[in-house]
PDB file of N, CA, C and O in Angstrom:
ATOM      1  N   UNK A   1      85.077 266.422 -54.716  1.00  0.00           N
ATOM      2  CA  UNK A   1      85.187 267.655 -55.339  1.00  0.00           C
ATOM      3  C   UNK A   1      83.889 268.491 -55.012  1.00  0.00           C
ATOM      4  O   UNK A   1      82.764 267.993 -54.980  1.00  0.00           O
ATOM      5  N   UNK A   2      84.166 269.770 -54.783  1.00  0.00           N
ATOM      6  CA  UNK A   2      83.085 270.618 -54.403  1.00  0.00           C
ATOM      7  C   UNK A   2      82.257 271.088 -55.663  1.00  0.00           C
ATOM      8  O   UNK A   2      82.819 271.466 -56.691  1.00  0.00           O
ATOM      9  N   UNK A   3      80.917 271.042 -55.522  1.00  0.00           N
ATOM     10  CA  UNK A   3      80.086 271.482 -56.575  1.00  0.00           C
ATOM     11  C   UNK A   3      79.884 272.964 -56.507  1.00  0.00           C
ATOM     12  O   UNK A   3      79.765 273.555 -55.434  1.00  0.00           O
ATOM     13  N   UNK A   4      79.845 273.568 -57.708  1.00  0.00           N
ATOM     14  CA  UNK A   4      79.588 275.005 -57.731  1.00  0.00           C
ATOM     15  C   UNK A   4      78.136 275.132 -58.310  1.00  0.00           C
ATOM     16  O   UNK A   4      77.839 274.723 -59.432  1.00  0.00           O
ATOM     17  N   UNK A   5      77.299 275.707 -57.486  1.00  0.00           N
ATOM     18  CA  UNK A   5      75.935 275.898 -57.860  1.00  0.00           C
ATOM     19  C   UNK A   5      75.666 277.373 -58.272  1.00  0.00           C
ATOM     20  O   UNK A   5      76.203 278.290 -57.650  1.00  0.00           O
ATOM     21  N   UNK A   6      74.869 277.592 -59.274  1.00  0.00           N
ATOM     22  CA  UNK A   6      74.527 278.944 -59.776  1.00  0.00           C
ATOM     23  C   UNK A   6      73.046 279.065 -59.745  1.00  0.00           C
ATOM     24  O   UNK A   6      72.341 278.127 -60.117  1.00  0.00           O
ATOM     25  N   UNK A   7      72.546 280.190 -59.312  1.00  0.00           N
ATOM     26  CA  UNK A   7      71.119 280.408 -59.268  1.00  0.00           C
ATOM     27  C   UNK A   7      70.537 280.376 -60.670  1.00  0.00           C
ATOM     28  O   UNK A   7      71.123 280.964 -61.579  1.00  0.00           O
ATOM     29  N   UNK A   8      69.432 279.728 -60.876  1.00  0.00           N
ATOM     30  CA  UNK A   8      68.776 279.652 -62.152  1.00  0.00           C
ATOM     31  C   UNK A   8      68.356 281.001 -62.589  1.00  0.00           C
ATOM     32  O   UNK A   8      68.531 281.335 -63.761  1.00  0.00           O
ATOM     33  N   UNK A   9      67.815 281.800 -61.729  1.00  0.00           N
ATOM     34  CA  UNK A   9      67.383 283.147 -62.051  1.00  0.00           C
ATOM     35  C   UNK A   9      68.545 284.004 -62.567  1.00  0.00           C
ATOM     36  O   UNK A   9      68.364 284.808 -63.481  1.00  0.00           O
ATOM     37  N   UNK A  10      69.711 283.835 -61.996  1.00  0.00           N
ATOM     38  CA  UNK A  10      70.852 284.588 -62.459  1.00  0.00           C
ATOM     39  C   UNK A  10      71.340 284.137 -63.843  1.00  0.00           C
ATOM     40  O   UNK A  10      71.785 284.967 -64.636  1.00  0.00           O
ATOM     41  N   UNK A  11      71.265 282.878 -64.132  1.00  0.00           N
ATOM     42  CA  UNK A  11      71.655 282.292 -65.419  1.00  0.00           C
ATOM     43  C   UNK A  11      70.670 282.857 -66.472  1.00  0.00           C
ATOM     44  O   UNK A  11      71.057 283.299 -67.554  1.00  0.00           O
ATOM     45  N   UNK A  12      69.373 282.817 -66.088  1.00  0.00           N
ATOM     46  CA  UNK A  12      68.330 283.277 -67.036  1.00  0.00           C
ATOM     47  C   UNK A  12      68.484 284.749 -67.306  1.00  0.00           C
ATOM     48  O   UNK A  12      68.303 285.173 -68.447  1.00  0.00           O
ATOM     49  N   UNK A  13      68.796 285.515 -66.358  1.00  0.00           N
ATOM     50  CA  UNK A  13      68.993 286.992 -66.586  1.00  0.00           C
ATOM     51  C   UNK A  13      70.272 287.229 -67.389  1.00  0.00           C
ATOM     52  O   UNK A  13      70.219 288.055 -68.300  1.00  0.00           O
ATOM     53  N   UNK A  14      71.363 286.615 -67.152  1.00  0.00           N
ATOM     54  CA  UNK A  14      72.499 286.863 -67.880  1.00  0.00           C
ATOM     55  C   UNK A  14      72.498 286.355 -69.329  1.00  0.00           C
ATOM     56  O   UNK A  14      73.111 286.937 -70.224  1.00  0.00           O
ATOM     57  N   UNK A  15      71.773 285.232 -69.515  1.00  0.00           N
ATOM     58  CA  UNK A  15      71.616 284.663 -70.894  1.00  0.00           C
ATOM     59  C   UNK A  15      70.309 285.062 -71.605  1.00  0.00           C
ATOM     60  O   UNK A  15      70.002 284.577 -72.695  1.00  0.00           O
ATOM     61  N   UNK A  16      69.571 285.936 -70.971  1.00  0.00           N
ATOM     62  CA  UNK A  16      68.314 286.393 -71.511  1.00  0.00           C
ATOM     63  C   UNK A  16      67.406 285.256 -72.020  1.00  0.00           C
ATOM     64  O   UNK A  16      66.948 285.230 -73.162  1.00  0.00           O
ATOM     65  N   UNK A  17      67.182 284.313 -71.071  1.00  0.00           N
ATOM     66  CA  UNK A  17      66.244 283.208 -71.370  1.00  0.00           C
ATOM     67  C   UNK A  17      65.190 283.142 -70.348  1.00  0.00           C
ATOM     68  O   UNK A  17      65.369 283.658 -69.244  1.00  0.00           O
ATOM     69  N   UNK A  18      64.078 282.523 -70.662  1.00  0.00           N
ATOM     70  CA  UNK A  18      62.954 282.450 -69.773  1.00  0.00           C
ATOM     71  C   UNK A  18      63.172 281.420 -68.786  1.00  0.00           C
ATOM     72  O   UNK A  18      63.675 280.358 -69.155  1.00  0.00           O
ATOM     73  N   UNK A  19      62.846 281.605 -67.529  1.00  0.00           N
ATOM     74  CA  UNK A  19      62.947 280.546 -66.478  1.00  0.00           C
ATOM     75  C   UNK A  19      62.025 279.312 -66.785  1.00  0.00           C
ATOM     76  O   UNK A  19      62.309 278.173 -66.413  1.00  0.00           O
ATOM     77  N   UNK A  20      60.928 279.628 -67.475  1.00  0.00           N
ATOM     78  CA  UNK A  20      60.001 278.528 -67.836  1.00  0.00           C
ATOM     79  C   UNK A  20      60.719 277.582 -68.747  1.00  0.00           C
ATOM     80  O   UNK A  20      60.541 276.369 -68.639  1.00  0.00           O
ATOM     81  N   UNK A  21      61.534 278.102 -69.652  1.00  0.00           N
ATOM     82  CA  UNK A  21      62.276 277.211 -70.622  1.00  0.00           C
ATOM     83  C   UNK A  21      63.198 276.293 -69.856  1.00  0.00           C
ATOM     84  O   UNK A  21      63.271 275.100 -70.151  1.00  0.00           O
ATOM     85  N   UNK A  22      63.948 276.862 -68.816  1.00  0.00           N
ATOM     86  CA  UNK A  22      64.856 276.063 -68.020  1.00  0.00           C
ATOM     87  C   UNK A  22      64.135 274.976 -67.283  1.00  0.00           C
ATOM     88  O   UNK A  22      64.573 273.829 -67.193  1.00  0.00           O
ATOM     89  N   UNK A  23      62.992 275.395 -66.754  1.00  0.00           N
ATOM     90  CA  UNK A  23      62.157 274.363 -66.004  1.00  0.00           C
ATOM     91  C   UNK A  23      61.710 273.225 -66.942  1.00  0.00           C
ATOM     92  O   UNK A  23      61.758 272.048 -66.584  1.00  0.00           O
ATOM     93  N   UNK A  24      61.278 273.613 -68.147  1.00  0.00           N
ATOM     94  CA  UNK A  24      60.863 272.573 -69.122  1.00  0.00           C
ATOM     95  C   UNK A  24      62.024 271.629 -69.442  1.00  0.00           C
ATOM     96  O   UNK A  24      61.828 270.415 -69.512  1.00  0.00           O
ATOM     97  N   UNK A  25      63.198 272.158 -69.632  1.00  0.00           N
ATOM     98  CA  UNK A  25      64.366 271.309 -69.835  1.00  0.00           C
ATOM     99  C   UNK A  25      64.572 270.341 -68.715  1.00  0.00           C
ATOM    100  O   UNK A  25      64.931 269.181 -68.915  1.00  0.00           O
ATOM    101  N   UNK A  26      64.334 270.849 -67.514  1.00  0.00           N
ATOM    102  CA  UNK A  26      64.515 269.968 -66.300  1.00  0.00           C
ATOM    103  C   UNK A  26      63.463 268.877 -66.285  1.00  0.00           C
ATOM    104  O   UNK A  26      63.761 267.706 -66.052  1.00  0.00           O
ATOM    105  N   UNK A  27      62.223 269.283 -66.538  1.00  0.00           N
ATOM    106  CA  UNK A  27      61.126 268.359 -66.492  1.00  0.00           C
ATOM    107  C   UNK A  27      61.337 267.255 -67.562  1.00  0.00           C
ATOM    108  O   UNK A  27      60.910 266.119 -67.352  1.00  0.00           O
ATOM    109  N   UNK A  28      61.979 267.569 -68.689  1.00  0.00           N
ATOM    110  CA  UNK A  28      62.194 266.596 -69.718  1.00  0.00           C
ATOM    111  C   UNK A  28      63.407 265.727 -69.478  1.00  0.00           C
ATOM    112  O   UNK A  28      63.669 264.765 -70.200  1.00  0.00           O
ATOM    113  N   UNK A  29      64.161 266.106 -68.409  1.00  0.00           N
ATOM    114  CA  UNK A  29      65.380 265.336 -68.095  1.00  0.00           C
ATOM    115  C   UNK A  29      66.697 265.774 -68.793  1.00  0.00           C
ATOM    116  O   UNK A  29      67.747 265.143 -68.679  1.00  0.00           O
ATOM    117  N   UNK A  30      66.557 266.879 -69.506  1.00  0.00           N
ATOM    118  CA  UNK A  30      67.789 267.322 -70.242  1.00  0.00           C
ATOM    119  C   UNK A  30      68.791 268.043 -69.381  1.00  0.00           C
ATOM    120  O   UNK A  30      69.986 268.021 -69.676  1.00  0.00           O
ATOM    121  N   UNK A  31      68.338 268.678 -68.332  1.00  0.00           N
ATOM    122  CA  UNK A  31      69.296 269.298 -67.329  1.00  0.00           C
ATOM    123  C   UNK A  31      68.761 268.965 -65.945  1.00  0.00           C
ATOM    124  O   UNK A  31      67.634 268.487 -65.820  1.00  0.00           O
ATOM    125  N   UNK A  32      69.502 269.196 -64.963  1.00  0.00           N
ATOM    126  CA  UNK A  32      69.058 268.910 -63.572  1.00  0.00           C
ATOM    127  C   UNK A  32      69.130 270.229 -62.815  1.00  0.00           C
ATOM    128  O   UNK A  32      70.125 270.953 -62.833  1.00  0.00           O
ATOM    129  N   UNK A  33      67.981 270.500 -62.133  1.00  0.00           N
ATOM    130  CA  UNK A  33      67.900 271.739 -61.292  1.00  0.00           C
ATOM    131  C   UNK A  33      67.949 271.241 -59.806  1.00  0.00           C
ATOM    132  O   UNK A  33      67.259 270.294 -59.430  1.00  0.00           O
ATOM    133  N   UNK A  34      68.748 271.886 -59.030  1.00  0.00           N
ATOM    134  CA  UNK A  34      68.838 271.512 -57.635  1.00  0.00           C
ATOM    135  C   UNK A  34      68.064 272.620 -56.912  1.00  0.00           C
ATOM    136  O   UNK A  34      68.264 273.818 -57.117  1.00  0.00           O
ATOM    137  N   UNK A  35      67.134 272.109 -56.020  1.00  0.00           N
ATOM    138  CA  UNK A  35      66.416 273.065 -55.159  1.00  0.00           C
ATOM    139  C   UNK A  35      66.992 272.989 -53.767  1.00  0.00           C
ATOM    140  O   UNK A  35      67.100 271.924 -53.158  1.00  0.00           O
ATOM    141  N   UNK A  36      67.364 274.178 -53.283  1.00  0.00           N
ATOM    142  CA  UNK A  36      67.919 274.289 -51.944  1.00  0.00           C
ATOM    143  C   UNK A  36      67.325 275.588 -51.291  1.00  0.00           C
ATOM    144  O   UNK A  36      67.485 276.695 -51.806  1.00  0.00           O
ATOM    145  N   UNK A  37      66.666 275.396 -50.189  1.00  0.00           N
ATOM    146  CA  UNK A  37      66.052 276.451 -49.443  1.00  0.00           C
ATOM    147  C   UNK A  37      65.074 277.281 -50.316  1.00  0.00           C
ATOM    148  O   UNK A  37      65.073 278.512 -50.278  1.00  0.00           O
ATOM    149  N   UNK A  38      64.267 276.579 -51.080  1.00  0.00           N
ATOM    150  CA  UNK A  38      63.243 277.163 -51.993  1.00  0.00           C
ATOM    151  C   UNK A  38      63.890 277.982 -53.149  1.00  0.00           C
ATOM    152  O   UNK A  38      63.195 278.793 -53.760  1.00  0.00           O
ATOM    153  N   UNK A  39      65.134 277.803 -53.451  1.00  0.00           N
ATOM    154  CA  UNK A  39      65.732 278.439 -54.540  1.00  0.00           C
ATOM    155  C   UNK A  39      66.231 277.350 -55.540  1.00  0.00           C
ATOM    156  O   UNK A  39      66.620 276.253 -55.141  1.00  0.00           O
ATOM    157  N   UNK A  40      66.203 277.702 -56.857  1.00  0.00           N
ATOM    158  CA  UNK A  40      66.621 276.730 -57.899  1.00  0.00           C
ATOM    159  C   UNK A  40      68.002 277.102 -58.309  1.00  0.00           C
ATOM    160  O   UNK A  40      68.326 278.268 -58.534  1.00  0.00           O
ATOM    161  N   UNK A  41      68.869 276.007 -58.409  1.00  0.00           N
ATOM    162  CA  UNK A  41      70.247 276.175 -58.832  1.00  0.00           C
ATOM    163  C   UNK A  41      70.555 275.179 -59.944  1.00  0.00           C
ATOM    164  O   UNK A  41      69.911 274.145 -60.121  1.00  0.00           O
ATOM    165  N   UNK A  42      71.585 275.572 -60.673  1.00  0.00           N
ATOM    166  CA  UNK A  42      72.193 274.661 -61.712  1.00  0.00           C
ATOM    167  C   UNK A  42      73.605 274.369 -61.215  1.00  0.00           C
ATOM    168  O   UNK A  42      74.235 275.236 -60.609  1.00  0.00           O
ATOM    169  N   UNK A  43      74.111 273.159 -61.462  1.00  0.00           N
ATOM    170  CA  UNK A  43      75.457 272.791 -61.308  1.00  0.00           C
ATOM    171  C   UNK A  43      76.226 273.450 -62.441  1.00  0.00           C
ATOM    172  O   UNK A  43      75.704 273.500 -63.555  1.00  0.00           O
ATOM    173  N   UNK A  44      77.401 273.944 -62.233  1.00  0.00           N
ATOM    174  CA  UNK A  44      78.104 274.655 -63.332  1.00  0.00           C
ATOM    175  C   UNK A  44      78.332 273.739 -64.508  1.00  0.00           C
ATOM    176  O   UNK A  44      78.528 274.242 -65.614  1.00  0.00           O
ATOM    177  N   UNK A  45      78.319 272.421 -64.349  1.00  0.00           N
ATOM    178  CA  UNK A  45      78.473 271.509 -65.472  1.00  0.00           C
ATOM    179  C   UNK A  45      77.263 271.459 -66.371  1.00  0.00           C
ATOM    180  O   UNK A  45      77.313 270.921 -67.477  1.00  0.00           O
ATOM    181  N   UNK A  46      76.185 272.018 -65.892  1.00  0.00           N
ATOM    182  CA  UNK A  46      74.931 272.054 -66.666  1.00  0.00           C
ATOM    183  C   UNK A  46      74.843 273.302 -67.573  1.00  0.00           C
ATOM    184  O   UNK A  46      73.949 273.420 -68.410  1.00  0.00           O
ATOM    185  N   UNK A  47      75.842 274.263 -67.369  1.00  0.00           N
ATOM    186  CA  UNK A  47      75.734 275.482 -68.150  1.00  0.00           C
ATOM    187  C   UNK A  47      75.995 275.215 -69.655  1.00  0.00           C
ATOM    188  O   UNK A  47      75.251 275.729 -70.490  1.00  0.00           O
ATOM    189  N   UNK A  48      76.962 274.480 -69.997  1.00  0.00           N
ATOM    190  CA  UNK A  48      77.252 274.264 -71.416  1.00  0.00           C
ATOM    191  C   UNK A  48      76.097 273.662 -72.136  1.00  0.00           C
ATOM    192  O   UNK A  48      75.680 274.201 -73.162  1.00  0.00           O
ATOM    193  N   UNK A  49      75.531 272.534 -71.645  1.00  0.00           N
ATOM    194  CA  UNK A  49      74.347 272.010 -72.369  1.00  0.00           C
ATOM    195  C   UNK A  49      73.187 273.001 -72.396  1.00  0.00           C
ATOM    196  O   UNK A  49      72.483 273.115 -73.399  1.00  0.00           O
ATOM    197  N   UNK A  50      72.992 273.722 -71.280  1.00  0.00           N
ATOM    198  CA  UNK A  50      71.908 274.682 -71.197  1.00  0.00           C
ATOM    199  C   UNK A  50      72.117 275.781 -72.280  1.00  0.00           C
ATOM    200  O   UNK A  50      71.139 276.188 -72.907  1.00  0.00           O
ATOM    201  N   UNK A  51      73.300 276.246 -72.505  1.00  0.00           N
ATOM    202  CA  UNK A  51      73.497 277.257 -73.456  1.00  0.00           C
ATOM    203  C   UNK A  51      73.308 276.698 -74.868  1.00  0.00           C
ATOM    204  O   UNK A  51      72.829 277.409 -75.752  1.00  0.00           O
ATOM    205  N   UNK A  52      73.690 275.392 -75.096  1.00  0.00           N
ATOM    206  CA  UNK A  52      73.515 274.738 -76.371  1.00  0.00           C
ATOM    207  C   UNK A  52      71.932 274.678 -76.656  1.00  0.00           C
ATOM    208  O   UNK A  52      71.478 275.039 -77.742  1.00  0.00           O
ATOM    209  N   UNK A  53      71.180 274.232 -75.686  1.00  0.00           N
ATOM    210  CA  UNK A  53      69.743 274.114 -75.812  1.00  0.00           C
ATOM    211  C   UNK A  53      69.083 275.422 -76.044  1.00  0.00           C
ATOM    212  O   UNK A  53      68.157 275.527 -76.849  1.00  0.00           O
ATOM    213  N   UNK A  54      69.570 276.490 -75.309  1.00  0.00           N
ATOM    214  CA  UNK A  54      69.012 277.772 -75.532  1.00  0.00           C
ATOM    215  C   UNK A  54      69.252 278.315 -76.941  1.00  0.00           C
ATOM    216  O   UNK A  54      68.400 278.996 -77.512  1.00  0.00           O
ATOM    217  N   UNK A  55      70.386 278.010 -77.472  1.00  0.00           N
ATOM    218  CA  UNK A  55      70.736 278.393 -78.877  1.00  0.00           C
ATOM    219  C   UNK A  55      69.731 277.687 -79.820  1.00  0.00           C
ATOM    220  O   UNK A  55      69.151 278.324 -80.699  1.00  0.00           O
ATOM    221  N   UNK A  56      69.541 276.422 -79.633  1.00  0.00           N
ATOM    222  CA  UNK A  56      68.667 275.602 -80.491  1.00  0.00           C
ATOM    223  C   UNK A  56      67.294 276.186 -80.427  1.00  0.00           C
ATOM    224  O   UNK A  56      66.647 276.377 -81.457  1.00  0.00           O
ATOM    225  N   UNK A  57      66.802 276.495 -79.152  1.00  0.00           N
ATOM    226  CA  UNK A  57      65.452 276.985 -78.972  1.00  0.00           C
ATOM    227  C   UNK A  57      65.244 278.395 -79.449  1.00  0.00           C
ATOM    228  O   UNK A  57      64.306 278.653 -80.204  1.00  0.00           O
ATOM    229  N   UNK A  58      66.083 279.317 -79.037  1.00  0.00           N
ATOM    230  CA  UNK A  58      65.870 280.734 -79.408  1.00  0.00           C
ATOM    231  C   UNK A  58      66.376 281.104 -80.777  1.00  0.00           C
ATOM    232  O   UNK A  58      65.753 281.939 -81.433  1.00  0.00           O
ATOM    233  N   UNK A  59      67.427 280.556 -81.236  1.00  0.00           N
ATOM    234  CA  UNK A  59      68.007 280.900 -82.574  1.00  0.00           C
ATOM    235  C   UNK A  59      67.424 280.112 -83.644  1.00  0.00           C
ATOM    236  O   UNK A  59      67.199 280.624 -84.741  1.00  0.00           O
ATOM    237  N   UNK A  60      67.151 278.816 -83.373  1.00  0.00           N
ATOM    238  CA  UNK A  60      66.666 277.930 -84.435  1.00  0.00           C
ATOM    239  C   UNK A  60      65.233 277.582 -84.318  1.00  0.00           C
ATOM    240  O   UNK A  60      64.688 276.883 -85.172  1.00  0.00           O
ATOM    241  N   UNK A  61      64.573 278.073 -83.235  1.00  0.00           N
ATOM    242  CA  UNK A  61      63.181 277.893 -82.988  1.00  0.00           C
ATOM    243  C   UNK A  61      62.787 276.430 -82.850  1.00  0.00           C
ATOM    244  O   UNK A  61      61.774 275.992 -83.394  1.00  0.00           O
ATOM    245  N   UNK A  62      63.610 275.675 -82.108  1.00  0.00           N
ATOM    246  CA  UNK A  62      63.342 274.194 -81.910  1.00  0.00           C
ATOM    247  C   UNK A  62      62.624 274.058 -80.537  1.00  0.00           C
ATOM    248  O   UNK A  62      63.094 274.602 -79.537  1.00  0.00           O
ATOM    249  N   UNK A  63      61.539 273.365 -80.502  1.00  0.00           N
ATOM    250  CA  UNK A  63      60.831 273.194 -79.228  1.00  0.00           C
ATOM    251  C   UNK A  63      61.518 272.127 -78.375  1.00  0.00           C
ATOM    252  O   UNK A  63      62.492 271.499 -78.789  1.00  0.00           O
ATOM    253  N   UNK A  64      60.976 271.945 -77.172  1.00  0.00           N
ATOM    254  CA  UNK A  64      61.579 271.037 -76.230  1.00  0.00           C
ATOM    255  C   UNK A  64      61.674 269.581 -76.808  1.00  0.00           C
ATOM    256  O   UNK A  64      62.707 268.926 -76.668  1.00  0.00           O
ATOM    257  N   UNK A  65      60.658 269.129 -77.411  1.00  0.00           N
ATOM    258  CA  UNK A  65      60.647 267.852 -78.025  1.00  0.00           C
ATOM    259  C   UNK A  65      61.750 267.684 -79.048  1.00  0.00           C
ATOM    260  O   UNK A  65      62.478 266.692 -79.048  1.00  0.00           O
ATOM    261  N   UNK A  66      61.858 268.657 -79.905  1.00  0.00           N
ATOM    262  CA  UNK A  66      62.920 268.629 -80.873  1.00  0.00           C
ATOM    263  C   UNK A  66      64.325 268.674 -80.280  1.00  0.00           C
ATOM    264  O   UNK A  66      65.231 268.051 -80.834  1.00  0.00           O
ATOM    265  N   UNK A  67      64.547 269.406 -79.145  1.00  0.00           N
ATOM    266  CA  UNK A  67      65.782 269.368 -78.494  1.00  0.00           C
ATOM    267  C   UNK A  67      66.046 268.009 -77.896  1.00  0.00           C
ATOM    268  O   UNK A  67      67.183 267.537 -77.906  1.00  0.00           O
ATOM    269  N   UNK A  68      65.018 267.374 -77.378  1.00  0.00           N
ATOM    270  CA  UNK A  68      65.196 265.989 -76.862  1.00  0.00           C
ATOM    271  C   UNK A  68      65.672 265.061 -78.011  1.00  0.00           C
ATOM    272  O   UNK A  68      66.606 264.281 -77.825  1.00  0.00           O
ATOM    273  N   UNK A  69      65.055 265.147 -79.147  1.00  0.00           N
ATOM    274  CA  UNK A  69      65.421 264.269 -80.272  1.00  0.00           C
ATOM    275  C   UNK A  69      66.849 264.589 -80.720  1.00  0.00           C
ATOM    276  O   UNK A  69      67.663 263.689 -80.922  1.00  0.00           O
ATOM    277  N   UNK A  70      67.142 265.891 -80.872  1.00  0.00           N
ATOM    278  CA  UNK A  70      68.529 266.279 -81.327  1.00  0.00           C
ATOM    279  C   UNK A  70      69.582 265.800 -80.324  1.00  0.00           C
ATOM    280  O   UNK A  70      70.638 265.315 -80.731  1.00  0.00           O
ATOM    281  N   UNK A  71      69.318 265.923 -79.052  1.00  0.00           N
ATOM    282  CA  UNK A  71      70.254 265.416 -78.058  1.00  0.00           C
ATOM    283  C   UNK A  71      70.436 263.919 -78.155  1.00  0.00           C
ATOM    284  O   UNK A  71      71.563 263.425 -78.111  1.00  0.00           O
ATOM    285  N   UNK A  72      69.366 263.208 -78.282  1.00  0.00           N
ATOM    286  CA  UNK A  72      69.448 261.768 -78.415  1.00  0.00           C
ATOM    287  C   UNK A  72      70.246 261.329 -79.676  1.00  0.00           C
ATOM    288  O   UNK A  72      71.022 260.374 -79.631  1.00  0.00           O
ATOM    289  N   UNK A  73      70.032 262.046 -80.781  1.00  0.00           N
ATOM    290  CA  UNK A  73      70.810 261.725 -81.978  1.00  0.00           C
ATOM    291  C   UNK A  73      72.331 262.066 -81.776  1.00  0.00           C
ATOM    292  O   UNK A  73      73.186 261.309 -82.235  1.00  0.00           O
ATOM    293  N   UNK A  74      72.640 263.114 -81.145  1.00  0.00           N
ATOM    294  CA  UNK A  74      74.018 263.444 -80.910  1.00  0.00           C
ATOM    295  C   UNK A  74      74.695 262.368 -80.006  1.00  0.00           C
ATOM    296  O   UNK A  74      75.841 261.979 -80.231  1.00  0.00           O
ATOM    297  N   UNK A  75      73.969 261.927 -79.020  1.00  0.00           N
ATOM    298  CA  UNK A  75      74.526 260.909 -78.145  1.00  0.00           C
ATOM    299  C   UNK A  75      74.791 259.627 -79.001  1.00  0.00           C
ATOM    300  O   UNK A  75      75.845 259.002 -78.882  1.00  0.00           O
ATOM    301  N   UNK A  76      73.844 259.271 -79.831  1.00  0.00           N
ATOM    302  CA  UNK A  76      73.960 258.067 -80.717  1.00  0.00           C
ATOM    303  C   UNK A  76      75.169 258.225 -81.650  1.00  0.00           C
ATOM    304  O   UNK A  76      75.910 257.270 -81.885  1.00  0.00           O
ATOM    305  N   UNK A  77      75.357 259.436 -82.174  1.00  0.00           N
ATOM    306  CA  UNK A  77      76.515 259.678 -83.113  1.00  0.00           C
ATOM    307  C   UNK A  77      77.779 259.450 -82.260  1.00  0.00           C
ATOM    308  O   UNK A  77      78.666 258.716 -82.695  1.00  0.00           O
ATOM    309  N   UNK A  78      77.886 260.032 -81.106  1.00  0.00           N
ATOM    310  CA  UNK A  78      79.059 259.880 -80.254  1.00  0.00           C
ATOM    311  C   UNK A  78      79.361 258.400 -79.922  1.00  0.00           C
ATOM    312  O   UNK A  78      80.519 257.983 -79.950  1.00  0.00           O
ATOM    313  N   UNK A  79      78.303 257.602 -79.606  1.00  0.00           N
ATOM    314  CA  UNK A  79      78.514 256.216 -79.375  1.00  0.00           C
ATOM    315  C   UNK A  79      79.039 255.468 -80.617  1.00  0.00           C
ATOM    316  O   UNK A  79      79.926 254.621 -80.505  1.00  0.00           O
ATOM    317  N   UNK A  80      78.487 255.788 -81.792  1.00  0.00           N
ATOM    318  CA  UNK A  80      78.918 255.154 -83.021  1.00  0.00           C
ATOM    319  C   UNK A  80      80.384 255.492 -83.344  1.00  0.00           C
ATOM    320  O   UNK A  80      81.170 254.666 -83.806  1.00  0.00           O
ATOM    321  N   UNK A  81      80.690 256.767 -83.066  1.00  0.00           N
ATOM    322  CA  UNK A  81      82.083 257.211 -83.364  1.00  0.00           C
ATOM    323  C   UNK A  81      83.070 256.445 -82.393  1.00  0.00           C
ATOM    324  O   UNK A  81      84.164 256.073 -82.817  1.00  0.00           O
ATOM    325  N   UNK A  82      82.695 256.223 -81.148  1.00  0.00           N
ATOM    326  CA  UNK A  82      83.514 255.515 -80.212  1.00  0.00           C
ATOM    327  C   UNK A  82      83.677 254.115 -80.709  1.00  0.00           C
ATOM    328  O   UNK A  82      84.781 253.570 -80.683  1.00  0.00           O
ATOM    329  N   UNK A  83      82.588 253.507 -81.170  1.00  0.00           N
ATOM    330  CA  UNK A  83      82.604 252.145 -81.659  1.00  0.00           C
ATOM    331  C   UNK A  83      83.589 251.991 -82.838  1.00  0.00           C
ATOM    332  O   UNK A  83      84.406 251.072 -82.895  1.00  0.00           O
ATOM    333  N   UNK A  84      83.457 252.953 -83.776  1.00  0.00           N
ATOM    334  CA  UNK A  84      84.286 252.964 -84.908  1.00  0.00           C
ATOM    335  C   UNK A  84      85.810 253.062 -84.511  1.00  0.00           C
ATOM    336  O   UNK A  84      86.668 252.414 -85.110  1.00  0.00           O
ATOM    337  N   UNK A  85      86.076 253.859 -83.528  1.00  0.00           N
ATOM    338  CA  UNK A  85      87.431 254.026 -83.060  1.00  0.00           C
ATOM    339  C   UNK A  85      87.970 252.766 -82.413  1.00  0.00           C
ATOM    340  O   UNK A  85      89.151 252.435 -82.524  1.00  0.00           O
ATOM    341  N   UNK A  86      87.072 252.077 -81.736  1.00  0.00           N
ATOM    342  CA  UNK A  86      87.475 250.796 -81.044  1.00  0.00           C
ATOM    343  C   UNK A  86      87.776 249.747 -82.124  1.00  0.00           C
ATOM    344  O   UNK A  86      88.691 248.937 -81.973  1.00  0.00           O
ATOM    345  N   UNK A  87      86.994 249.770 -83.219  1.00  0.00           N
ATOM    346  CA  UNK A  87      87.182 248.782 -84.237  1.00  0.00           C
ATOM    347  C   UNK A  87      88.336 248.999 -85.148  1.00  0.00           C
ATOM    348  O   UNK A  87      88.696 248.101 -85.910  1.00  0.00           O
ATOM    349  N   UNK A  88      88.919 250.133 -85.103  1.00  0.00           N
ATOM    350  CA  UNK A  88      90.138 250.442 -85.857  1.00  0.00           C
ATOM    351  C   UNK A  88      91.347 249.851 -85.275  1.00  0.00           C
ATOM    352  O   UNK A  88      92.441 250.032 -85.809  1.00  0.00           O
TER     353      UNK A  88
END
């Protein structure tokens, strides 16, 4: 399947977010940035989590470390829900 890549700068402009914020998310492992010919891109599958993290950061004033914790808690909840469903 072909990957659709979107320039990080275009995402930042359209969503009114700082490129530094996106780079911090990448450095913390929350999203993946693809570098091709000295330009930064996001896979389209990264847009939904990026938008969620941006909402947490800009609307709720949660820092990168808080976003990491919240994401880990959400993953744990999903795992527990799957386990409950299996046990039923």
